[in-house]
TIPA-360634 format. One record per atom (N, C-alpha, C): residue number from 1; atom name; x, y, z. Coordinates in nm, 3 decimals, always signed. Layout:
// residues N
{num->NUM, atomo->CA, X->X, Y->Y, Z->Z} .
...
This chain:
// residues 111
{num->1, atomo->N, X->-2.181, Y->+0.172, Z->-3.862} .
{num->1, atomo->CA, X->-2.218, Y->+0.186, Z->-3.707} .
{num->1, atomo->C, X->-2.346, Y->+0.180, Z->-3.662} .
{num->2, atomo->N, X->-2.374, Y->+0.172, Z->-3.577} .
{num->2, atomo->CA, X->-2.507, Y->+0.129, Z->-3.517} .
{num->2, atomo->C, X->-2.529, Y->+0.253, Z->-3.399} .
{num->3, atomo->N, X->-2.695, Y->+0.311, Z->-3.396} .
{num->3, atomo->CA, X->-2.696, Y->+0.397, Z->-3.259} .
{num->3, atomo->C, X->-2.831, Y->+0.339, Z->-3.243} .
{num->4, atomo->N, X->-2.816, Y->+0.333, Z->-3.067} .
{num->4, atomo->CA, X->-2.959, Y->+0.272, Z->-3.043} .
{num->4, atomo->C, X->-3.007, Y->+0.392, Z->-2.885} .
{num->5, atomo->N, X->-3.132, Y->+0.335, Z->-2.850} .
{num->5, atomo->CA, X->-3.131, Y->+0.396, Z->-2.699} .
{num->5, atomo->C, X->-3.308, Y->+0.394, Z->-2.688} .
{num->6, atomo->N, X->-3.308, Y->+0.384, Z->-2.565} .
{num->6, atomo->CA, X->-3.406, Y->+0.328, Z->-2.499} .
{num->6, atomo->C, X->-3.516, Y->+0.475, Z->-2.439} .
{num->7, atomo->N, X->-3.613, Y->+0.489, Z->-2.444} .
{num->7, atomo->CA, X->-3.738, Y->+0.607, Z->-2.356} .
{num->7, atomo->C, X->-3.691, Y->+0.713, Z->-2.399} .
{num->8, atomo->N, X->-3.650, Y->+0.817, Z->-2.316} .
{num->8, atomo->CA, X->-3.573, Y->+0.968, Z->-2.393} .
{num->8, atomo->C, X->-3.436, Y->+0.924, Z->-2.408} .
{num->9, atomo->N, X->-3.385, Y->+0.816, Z->-2.403} .
{num->9, atomo->CA, X->-3.220, Y->+0.825, Z->-2.497} .
{num->9, atomo->C, X->-3.278, Y->+0.769, Z->-2.609} .
{num->10, atomo->N, X->-3.416, Y->+0.720, Z->-2.659} .
{num->10, atomo->CA, X->-3.410, Y->+0.665, Z->-2.749} .
{num->10, atomo->C, X->-3.448, Y->+0.822, Z->-2.886} .
{num->11, atomo->N, X->-3.515, Y->+0.913, Z->-2.810} .
{num->11, atomo->CA, X->-3.522, Y->+1.061, Z->-2.871} .
{num->11, atomo->C, X->-3.381, Y->+1.120, Z->-2.918} .
{num->12, atomo->N, X->-3.302, Y->+1.099, Z->-2.777} .
{num->12, atomo->CA, X->-3.181, Y->+1.185, Z->-2.817} .
{num->12, atomo->C, X->-3.113, Y->+1.095, Z->-2.915} .
{num->13, atomo->N, X->-3.111, Y->+0.957, Z->-2.919} .
{num->13, atomo->CA, X->-3.028, Y->+0.884, Z->-3.016} .
{num->13, atomo->C, X->-3.080, Y->+0.906, Z->-3.177} .
{num->14, atomo->N, X->-3.209, Y->+0.947, Z->-3.155} .
{num->14, atomo->CA, X->-3.279, Y->+0.982, Z->-3.301} .
{num->14, atomo->C, X->-3.199, Y->+1.150, Z->-3.349} .
{num->15, atomo->N, X->-3.193, Y->+1.214, Z->-3.213} .
{num->15, atomo->CA, X->-3.129, Y->+1.336, Z->-3.244} .
{num->15, atomo->C, X->-3.007, Y->+1.317, Z->-3.318} .
{num->16, atomo->N, X->-2.902, Y->+1.271, Z->-3.196} .
{num->16, atomo->CA, X->-2.765, Y->+1.241, Z->-3.226} .
{num->16, atomo->C, X->-2.728, Y->+1.189, Z->-3.375} .
{num->17, atomo->N, X->-2.830, Y->+1.071, Z->-3.420} .
{num->17, atomo->CA, X->-2.802, Y->+0.991, Z->-3.515} .
{num->17, atomo->C, X->-2.805, Y->+1.081, Z->-3.680} .
{num->18, atomo->N, X->-2.885, Y->+1.202, Z->-3.632} .
{num->18, atomo->CA, X->-2.917, Y->+1.304, Z->-3.770} .
{num->18, atomo->C, X->-2.828, Y->+1.389, Z->-3.757} .
{num->19, atomo->N, X->-2.744, Y->+1.423, Z->-3.657} .
{num->19, atomo->CA, X->-2.659, Y->+1.585, Z->-3.667} .
{num->19, atomo->C, X->-2.531, Y->+1.460, Z->-3.702} .
{num->20, atomo->N, X->-2.481, Y->+1.344, Z->-3.671} .
{num->20, atomo->CA, X->-2.412, Y->+1.284, Z->-3.701} .
{num->20, atomo->C, X->-2.397, Y->+1.284, Z->-3.874} .
{num->21, atomo->N, X->-2.520, Y->+1.229, Z->-3.928} .
{num->21, atomo->CA, X->-2.537, Y->+1.226, Z->-4.041} .
{num->21, atomo->C, X->-2.476, Y->+1.343, Z->-4.159} .
{num->22, atomo->N, X->-2.540, Y->+1.459, Z->-4.078} .
{num->22, atomo->CA, X->-2.489, Y->+1.598, Z->-4.127} .
{num->22, atomo->C, X->-2.336, Y->+1.581, Z->-4.118} .
{num->23, atomo->N, X->-2.263, Y->+1.539, Z->-4.042} .
{num->23, atomo->CA, X->-2.100, Y->+1.557, Z->-4.099} .
{num->23, atomo->C, X->-2.029, Y->+1.434, Z->-4.127} .
{num->24, atomo->N, X->-2.136, Y->+1.311, Z->-4.205} .
{num->24, atomo->CA, X->-2.092, Y->+1.255, Z->-4.240} .
{num->24, atomo->C, X->-2.063, Y->+1.130, Z->-4.229} .
{num->25, atomo->N, X->-2.105, Y->+1.087, Z->-4.109} .
{num->25, atomo->CA, X->-2.113, Y->+0.945, Z->-4.055} .
{num->25, atomo->C, X->-2.234, Y->+0.852, Z->-4.112} .
{num->26, atomo->N, X->-2.229, Y->+0.745, Z->-4.174} .
{num->26, atomo->CA, X->-2.273, Y->+0.685, Z->-4.195} .
{num->26, atomo->C, X->-2.324, Y->+0.519, Z->-4.134} .
{num->27, atomo->N, X->-2.479, Y->+0.515, Z->-4.101} .
{num->27, atomo->CA, X->-2.542, Y->+0.439, Z->-3.987} .
{num->27, atomo->C, X->-2.587, Y->+0.338, Z->-4.076} .
{num->28, atomo->N, X->-2.528, Y->+0.220, Z->-4.029} .
{num->28, atomo->CA, X->-2.598, Y->+0.086, Z->-4.060} .
{num->28, atomo->C, X->-2.728, Y->+0.041, Z->-4.004} .
{num->29, atomo->N, X->-2.762, Y->+0.055, Z->-3.907} .
{num->29, atomo->CA, X->-2.878, Y->+0.076, Z->-3.854} .
{num->29, atomo->C, X->-2.899, Y->+0.154, Z->-3.707} .
{num->30, atomo->N, X->-3.016, Y->+0.177, Z->-3.695} .
{num->30, atomo->CA, X->-3.052, Y->+0.304, Z->-3.571} .
{num->30, atomo->C, X->-3.195, Y->+0.189, Z->-3.502} .
{num->31, atomo->N, X->-3.197, Y->+0.177, Z->-3.430} .
{num->31, atomo->CA, X->-3.292, Y->+0.117, Z->-3.329} .
{num->31, atomo->C, X->-3.327, Y->+0.195, Z->-3.243} .
{num->32, atomo->N, X->-3.457, Y->+0.204, Z->-3.194} .
{num->32, atomo->CA, X->-3.517, Y->+0.279, Z->-3.051} .
{num->32, atomo->C, X->-3.623, Y->+0.174, Z->-3.003} .
{num->33, atomo->N, X->-3.617, Y->+0.182, Z->-2.882} .
{num->33, atomo->CA, X->-3.695, Y->+0.119, Z->-2.786} .
{num->33, atomo->C, X->-3.789, Y->+0.195, Z->-2.703} .
{num->34, atomo->N, X->-3.931, Y->+0.168, Z->-2.683} .
{num->34, atomo->CA, X->-4.014, Y->+0.250, Z->-2.628} .
{num->34, atomo->C, X->-4.000, Y->+0.415, Z->-2.618} .
{num->35, atomo->N, X->-4.012, Y->+0.442, Z->-2.761} .
{num->35, atomo->CA, X->-3.969, Y->+0.585, Z->-2.785} .
{num->35, atomo->C, X->-4.108, Y->+0.684, Z->-2.780} .
{num->36, atomo->N, X->-4.079, Y->+0.803, Z->-2.717} .
{num->36, atomo->CA, X->-4.196, Y->+0.857, Z->-2.713} .
{num->36, atomo->C, X->-4.274, Y->+0.916, Z->-2.885} .
{num->37, atomo->N, X->-4.327, Y->+0.977, Z->-2.876} .
{num->37, atomo->CA, X->-4.376, Y->+1.073, Z->-3.045} .
{num->37, atomo->C, X->-4.272, Y->+1.169, Z->-3.039} .
{num->38, atomo->N, X->-4.159, Y->+1.173, Z->-3.143} .
{num->38, atomo->CA, X->-4.093, Y->+1.253, Z->-3.143} .
{num->38, atomo->C, X->-4.138, Y->+1.365, Z->-3.247} .
{num->39, atomo->N, X->-4.249, Y->+1.326, Z->-3.285} .
{num->39, atomo->CA, X->-4.312, Y->+1.434, Z->-3.415} .
{num->39, atomo->C, X->-4.195, Y->+1.409, Z->-3.582} .
{num->40, atomo->N, X->-4.173, Y->+1.506, Z->-3.635} .
{num->40, atomo->CA, X->-4.155, Y->+1.475, Z->-3.760} .
{num->40, atomo->C, X->-4.020, Y->+1.481, Z->-3.761} .
{num->41, atomo->N, X->-3.926, Y->+1.494, Z->-3.620} .
{num->41, atomo->CA, X->-3.809, Y->+1.468, Z->-3.647} .
{num->41, atomo->C, X->-3.794, Y->+1.323, Z->-3.693} .
{num->42, atomo->N, X->-3.859, Y->+1.210, Z->-3.647} .
{num->42, atomo->CA, X->-3.848, Y->+1.076, Z->-3.678} .
{num->42, atomo->C, X->-3.849, Y->+1.066, Z->-3.795} .
{num->43, atomo->N, X->-3.957, Y->+1.115, Z->-3.857} .
{num->43, atomo->CA, X->-3.944, Y->+1.119, Z->-4.035} .
{num->43, atomo->C, X->-3.823, Y->+1.150, Z->-4.110} .
{num->44, atomo->N, X->-3.786, Y->+1.251, Z->-4.049} .
{num->44, atomo->CA, X->-3.668, Y->+1.357, Z->-4.108} .
{num->44, atomo->C, X->-3.562, Y->+1.275, Z->-4.113} .
{num->45, atomo->N, X->-3.524, Y->+1.165, Z->-3.963} .
{num->45, atomo->CA, X->-3.415, Y->+1.105, Z->-3.962} .
{num->45, atomo->C, X->-3.418, Y->+0.977, Z->-4.058} .
{num->46, atomo->N, X->-3.553, Y->+0.904, Z->-4.113} .
{num->46, atomo->CA, X->-3.558, Y->+0.808, Z->-4.188} .
{num->46, atomo->C, X->-3.529, Y->+0.827, Z->-4.310} .
{num->47, atomo->N, X->-3.578, Y->+0.950, Z->-4.350} .
{num->47, atomo->CA, X->-3.588, Y->+0.990, Z->-4.488} .
{num->47, atomo->C, X->-3.407, Y->+1.035, Z->-4.585} .
{num->48, atomo->N, X->-3.351, Y->+1.104, Z->-4.426} .
{num->48, atomo->CA, X->-3.245, Y->+1.112, Z->-4.457} .
{num->48, atomo->C, X->-3.090, Y->+1.021, Z->-4.451} .
{num->49, atomo->N, X->-3.121, Y->+0.910, Z->-4.381} .
{num->49, atomo->CA, X->-3.018, Y->+0.815, Z->-4.330} .
{num->49, atomo->C, X->-3.010, Y->+0.728, Z->-4.389} .
{num->50, atomo->N, X->-3.115, Y->+0.653, Z->-4.446} .
{num->50, atomo->CA, X->-3.066, Y->+0.495, Z->-4.553} .
{num->50, atomo->C, X->-3.053, Y->+0.426, Z->-4.480} .
{num->51, atomo->N, X->-3.046, Y->+0.403, Z->-4.351} .
{num->51, atomo->CA, X->-3.002, Y->+0.267, Z->-4.260} .
{num->51, atomo->C, X->-3.111, Y->+0.177, Z->-4.221} .
{num->52, atomo->N, X->-3.113, Y->+0.036, Z->-4.152} .
{num->52, atomo->CA, X->-3.218, Y->-0.042, Z->-4.140} .
{num->52, atomo->C, X->-3.276, Y->+0.064, Z->-4.019} .
{num->53, atomo->N, X->-3.396, Y->+0.063, Z->-3.996} .
{num->53, atomo->CA, X->-3.450, Y->+0.131, Z->-3.892} .
{num->53, atomo->C, X->-3.550, Y->+0.047, Z->-3.822} .
{num->54, atomo->N, X->-3.531, Y->+0.066, Z->-3.691} .
{num->54, atomo->CA, X->-3.654, Y->-0.007, Z->-3.621} .
{num->54, atomo->C, X->-3.681, Y->+0.083, Z->-3.510} .
{num->55, atomo->N, X->-3.809, Y->+0.101, Z->-3.505} .
{num->55, atomo->CA, X->-3.863, Y->+0.160, Z->-3.386} .
{num->55, atomo->C, X->-3.955, Y->+0.117, Z->-3.322} .
{num->56, atomo->N, X->-3.927, Y->+0.038, Z->-3.212} .
{num->56, atomo->CA, X->-3.990, Y->-0.074, Z->-3.118} .
{num->56, atomo->C, X->-4.092, Y->-0.014, Z->-3.019} .
{num->57, atomo->N, X->-4.200, Y->-0.080, Z->-3.039} .
{num->57, atomo->CA, X->-4.282, Y->-0.013, Z->-2.945} .
{num->57, atomo->C, X->-4.364, Y->-0.173, Z->-2.875} .
{num->58, atomo->N, X->-4.361, Y->-0.144, Z->-2.756} .
{num->58, atomo->CA, X->-4.469, Y->-0.226, Z->-2.675} .
{num->58, atomo->C, X->-4.593, Y->-0.190, Z->-2.632} .
{num->59, atomo->N, X->-4.661, Y->-0.224, Z->-2.729} .
{num->59, atomo->CA, X->-4.867, Y->-0.144, Z->-2.722} .
{num->59, atomo->C, X->-4.898, Y->-0.142, Z->-2.571} .
{num->60, atomo->N, X->-4.843, Y->-0.205, Z->-2.501} .
{num->60, atomo->CA, X->-4.878, Y->-0.154, Z->-2.363} .
{num->60, atomo->C, X->-4.797, Y->-0.076, Z->-2.308} .
{num->61, atomo->N, X->-4.699, Y->+0.010, Z->-2.378} .
{num->61, atomo->CA, X->-4.633, Y->+0.074, Z->-2.323} .
{num->61, atomo->C, X->-4.700, Y->+0.204, Z->-2.312} .
{num->62, atomo->N, X->-4.730, Y->+0.282, Z->-2.210} .
{num->62, atomo->CA, X->-4.794, Y->+0.423, Z->-2.240} .
{num->62, atomo->C, X->-4.704, Y->+0.504, Z->-2.280} .
{num->63, atomo->N, X->-4.540, Y->+0.519, Z->-2.244} .
{num->63, atomo->CA, X->-4.465, Y->+0.624, Z->-2.296} .
{num->63, atomo->C, X->-4.451, Y->+0.644, Z->-2.448} .
{num->64, atomo->N, X->-4.491, Y->+0.512, Z->-2.535} .
{num->64, atomo->CA, X->-4.498, Y->+0.556, Z->-2.637} .
{num->64, atomo->C, X->-4.623, Y->+0.613, Z->-2.730} .
{num->65, atomo->N, X->-4.714, Y->+0.676, Z->-2.643} .
{num->65, atomo->CA, X->-4.799, Y->+0.726, Z->-2.691} .
{num->65, atomo->C, X->-4.833, Y->+0.902, Z->-2.645} .
{num->66, atomo->N, X->-4.673, Y->+0.942, Z->-2.575} .
{num->66, atomo->CA, X->-4.719, Y->+1.095, Z->-2.532} .
{num->66, atomo->C, X->-4.568, Y->+1.154, Z->-2.612} .
{num->67, atomo->N, X->-4.595, Y->+1.296, Z->-2.663} .
{num->67, atomo->CA, X->-4.740, Y->+1.340, Z->-2.628} .
{num->67, atomo->C, X->-4.809, Y->+1.301, Z->-2.732} .
{num->68, atomo->N, X->-4.952, Y->+1.292, Z->-2.710} .
{num->68, atomo->CA, X->-5.061, Y->+1.222, Z->-2.816} .
{num->68, atomo->C, X->-5.081, Y->+1.280, Z->-2.952} .
{num->69, atomo->N, X->-5.032, Y->+1.407, Z->-2.913} .
{num->69, atomo->CA, X->-5.079, Y->+1.535, Z->-3.051} .
{num->69, atomo->C, X->-4.949, Y->+1.530, Z->-3.176} .
{num->70, atomo->N, X->-4.821, Y->+1.459, Z->-3.121} .
{num->70, atomo->CA, X->-4.713, Y->+1.439, Z->-3.219} .
{num->70, atomo->C, X->-4.718, Y->+1.351, Z->-3.327} .
{num->71, atomo->N, X->-4.709, Y->+1.355, Z->-3.422} .
{num->71, atomo->CA, X->-4.738, Y->+1.248, Z->-3.542} .
{num->71, atomo->C, X->-4.597, Y->+1.127, Z->-3.516} .
{num->72, atomo->N, X->-4.612, Y->+0.996, Z->-3.571} .
{num->72, atomo->CA, X->-4.510, Y->+0.901, Z->-3.548} .
{num->72, atomo->C, X->-4.473, Y->+0.869, Z->-3.698} .
{num->73, atomo->N, X->-4.418, Y->+0.943, Z->-3.775} .
{num->73, atomo->CA, X->-4.399, Y->+0.922, Z->-3.915} .
{num->73, atomo->C, X->-4.359, Y->+0.792, Z->-3.943} .
{num->74, atomo->N, X->-4.256, Y->+0.763, Z->-3.876} .
{num->74, atomo->CA, X->-4.140, Y->+0.632, Z->-3.889} .
{num->74, atomo->C, X->-4.264, Y->+0.511, Z->-3.880} .
{num->75, atomo->N, X->-4.227, Y->+0.415, Z->-3.959} .
{num->75, atomo->CA, X->-4.325, Y->+0.288, Z->-3.910} .
{num->75, atomo->C, X->-4.249, Y->+0.200, Z->-3.796} .
{num->76, atomo->N, X->-4.370, Y->+0.157, Z->-3.751} .
{num->76, atomo->CA, X->-4.299, Y->+0.123, Z->-3.556} .
{num->76, atomo->C, X->-4.296, Y->-0.060, Z->-3.580} .
{num->77, atomo->N, X->-4.238, Y->-0.116, Z->-3.500} .
{num->77, atomo->CA, X->-4.259, Y->-0.279, Z->-3.504} .
{num->77, atomo->C, X->-4.330, Y->-0.291, Z->-3.385} .
{num->78, atomo->N, X->-4.387, Y->-0.312, Z->-3.371} .
{num->78, atomo->CA, X->-4.450, Y->-0.352, Z->-3.235} .
{num->78, atomo->C, X->-4.437, Y->-0.499, Z->-3.189} .
{num->79, atomo->N, X->-4.373, Y->-0.501, Z->-3.078} .
{num->79, atomo->CA, X->-4.306, Y->-0.604, Z->-3.000} .
{num->79, atomo->C, X->-4.393, Y->-0.645, Z->-2.863} .
{num->80, atomo->N, X->-4.406, Y->-0.748, Z->-2.834} .
{num->80, atomo->CA, X->-4.499, Y->-0.820, Z->-2.768} .
{num->80, atomo->C, X->-4.398, Y->-0.893, Z->-2.634} .
{num->81, atomo->N, X->-4.379, Y->-0.894, Z->-2.527} .
{num->81, atomo->CA, X->-4.316, Y->-0.946, Z->-2.451} .
{num->81, atomo->C, X->-4.382, Y->-0.970, Z->-2.323} .
{num->82, atomo->N, X->-4.360, Y->-1.085, Z->-2.257} .
{num->82, atomo->CA, X->-4.393, Y->-1.113, Z->-2.124} .
{num->82, atomo->C, X->-4.327, Y->-1.024, Z->-2.015} .
{num->83, atomo->N, X->-4.420, Y->-0.981, Z->-1.890} .
{num->83, atomo->CA, X->-4.356, Y->-0.903, Z->-1.848} .
{num->83, atomo->C, X->-4.301, Y->-0.990, Z->-1.763} .
{num->84, atomo->N, X->-4.206, Y->-0.879, Z->-1.709} .
{num->84, atomo->CA, X->-4.064, Y->-0.961, Z->-1.639} .
{num->84, atomo->C, X->-4.100, Y->-1.044, Z->-1.502} .
{num->85, atomo->N, X->-4.055, Y->-1.147, Z->-1.519} .
{num->85, atomo->CA, X->-4.077, Y->-1.280, Z->-1.414} .
{num->85, atomo->C, X->-3.926, Y->-1.239, Z->-1.283} .
{num->86, atomo->N, X->-3.865, Y->-1.199, Z->-1.305} .
{num->86, atomo->CA, X->-3.808, Y->-1.160, Z->-1.150} .
{num->86, atomo->C, X->-3.870, Y->-1.086, Z->-1.076} .
{num->87, atomo->N, X->-3.791, Y->-1.026, Z->-0.990} .
{num->87, atomo->CA, X->-3.846, Y->-0.946, Z->-0.845} .
{num->87, atomo->C, X->-3.808, Y->-0.804, Z->-0.917} .
{num->88, atomo->N, X->-3.908, Y->-0.726, Z->-0.967} .
{num->88, atomo->CA, X->-3.854, Y->-0.614, Z->-0.941} .
{num->88, atomo->C, X->-3.936, Y->-0.503, Z->-0.891} .
{num->89, atomo->N, X->-3.923, Y->-0.358, Z->-0.824} .
{num->89, atomo->CA, X->-4.029, Y->-0.278, Z->-0.784} .
{num->89, atomo->C, X->-4.142, Y->-0.276, Z->-0.865} .
{num->90, atomo->N, X->-4.247, Y->-0.240, Z->-0.815} .
{num->90, atomo->CA, X->-4.396, Y->-0.216, Z->-0.835} .
{num->90, atomo->C, X->-4.371, Y->-0.137, Z->-0.933} .
{num->91, atomo->N, X->-4.364, Y->-0.112, Z->-1.046} .
{num->91, atomo->CA, X->-4.367, Y->-0.026, Z->-1.158} .
{num->91, atomo->C, X->-4.506, Y->-0.009, Z->-1.177} .
{num->92, atomo->N, X->-4.609, Y->-0.051, Z->-1.171} .
{num->92, atomo->CA, X->-4.774, Y->-0.007, Z->-1.172} .
{num->92, atomo->C, X->-4.733, Y->+0.001, Z->-1.322} .
{num->93, atomo->N, X->-4.849, Y->+0.112, Z->-1.397} .
{num->93, atomo->CA, X->-4.832, Y->+0.060, Z->-1.523} .
{num->93, atomo->C, X->-4.709, Y->+0.083, Z->-1.615} .
{num->94, atomo->N, X->-4.605, Y->+0.143, Z->-1.574} .
{num->94, atomo->CA, X->-4.477, Y->+0.143, Z->-1.595} .
{num->94, atomo->C, X->-4.415, Y->+0.052, Z->-1.655} .
{num->95, atomo->N, X->-4.471, Y->-0.092, Z->-1.623} .
{num->95, atomo->CA, X->-4.386, Y->-0.202, Z->-1.582} .
{num->95, atomo->C, X->-4.361, Y->-0.240, Z->-1.737} .
{num->96, atomo->N, X->-4.491, Y->-0.197, Z->-1.841} .
{num->96, atomo->CA, X->-4.460, Y->-0.248, Z->-1.981} .
{num->96, atomo->C, X->-4.335, Y->-0.137, Z->-2.059} .
{num->97, atomo->N, X->-4.296, Y->-0.040, Z->-1.983} .
{num->97, atomo->CA, X->-4.160, Y->+0.032, Z->-2.057} .
{num->97, atomo->C, X->-4.033, Y->+0.002, Z->-2.001} .
{num->98, atomo->N, X->-4.038, Y->-0.073, Z->-1.923} .
{num->98, atomo->CA, X->-3.911, Y->-0.145, Z->-1.836} .
{num->98, atomo->C, X->-3.810, Y->-0.216, Z->-1.976} .
{num->99, atomo->N, X->-3.692, Y->-0.180, Z->-1.917} .
{num->99, atomo->CA, X->-3.604, Y->-0.190, Z->-2.058} .
{num->99, atomo->C, X->-3.579, Y->-0.343, Z->-2.105} .
{num->100, atomo->N, X->-3.605, Y->-0.427, Z->-1.985} .
{num->100, atomo->CA, X->-3.640, Y->-0.553, Z->-1.993} .
{num->100, atomo->C, X->-3.718, Y->-0.633, Z->-2.089} .
{num->101, atomo->N, X->-3.827, Y->-0.562, Z->-2.077} .
{num->101, atomo->CA, X->-3.939, Y->-0.610, Z->-2.166} .
{num->101, atomo->C, X->-3.863, Y->-0.624, Z->-2.309} .
{num->102, atomo->N, X->-3.815, Y->-0.518, Z->-2.377} .
{num->102, atomo->CA, X->-3.766, Y->-0.467, Z->-2.487} .
{num->102, atomo->C, X->-3.677, Y->-0.575, Z->-2.507} .
{num->103, atomo->N, X->-3.572, Y->-0.585, Z->-2.406} .
{num->103, atomo->CA, X->-3.450, Y->-0.687, Z->-2.435} .
{num->103, atomo->C, X->-3.560, Y->-0.813, Z->-2.486} .
{num->104, atomo->N, X->-3.650, Y->-0.874, Z->-2.396} .
{num->104, atomo->CA, X->-3.724, Y->-0.990, Z->-2.413} .
{num->104, atomo->C, X->-3.771, Y->-1.032, Z->-2.552} .
{num->105, atomo->N, X->-3.834, Y->-0.915, Z->-2.547} .
{num->105, atomo->CA, X->-3.896, Y->-0.907, Z->-2.733} .
{num->105, atomo->C, X->-3.785, Y->-0.893, Z->-2.823} .
{num->106, atomo->N, X->-3.701, Y->-0.839, Z->-2.830} .
{num->106, atomo->CA, X->-3.578, Y->-0.840, Z->-2.929} .
{num->106, atomo->C, X->-3.537, Y->-0.970, Z->-2.924} .
{num->107, atomo->N, X->-3.517, Y->-1.063, Z->-2.843} .
{num->107, atomo->CA, X->-3.468, Y->-1.215, Z->-2.825} .
{num->107, atomo->C, X->-3.576, Y->-1.273, Z->-2.903} .
{num->108, atomo->N, X->-3.717, Y->-1.236, Z->-2.936} .
{num->108, atomo->CA, X->-3.811, Y->-1.349, Z->-2.966} .
{num->108, atomo->C, X->-3.796, Y->-1.292, Z->-3.085} .
{num->109, atomo->N, X->-3.747, Y->-1.170, Z->-3.127} .
{num->109, atomo->CA, X->-3.752, Y->-1.146, Z->-3.296} .
{num->109, atomo->C, X->-3.574, Y->-1.195, Z->-3.328} .
{num->110, atomo->N, X->-3.525, Y->-1.265, Z->-3.289} .
{num->110, atomo->CA, X->-3.416, Y->-1.336, Z->-3.360} .
{num->110, atomo->C, X->-3.300, Y->-1.218, Z->-3.321} .
{num->111, atomo->N, X->-3.301, Y->-1.093, Z->-3.259} .
{num->111, atomo->CA, X->-3.188, Y->-0.986, Z->-3.280} .
{num->111, atomo->C, X->-3.143, Y->-0.924, Z->-3.167} .
């Protein structure tokens, strides 16, 4: 089984994965995209799960740096994707957080 999420959903996916593990669910992979700093929950999930973890972060994504005072104990995979080439509303600084950037980066990584 796999568990994934983007942004707030990534944090929720980590919580869900940890809770499900306590009920005996075995994870093959837990992948998150554009996750805010989850604090020590992230490290707790990594330590207990024994699965393939990828915490994908676009360095230009401001969401990945909030809240700045909480740690990010899990190792991250920095992904660089070009900004979307299609016509999207003006997201301003949030354009780097758009899920399509993470999709493009995942394709570059071959997964």
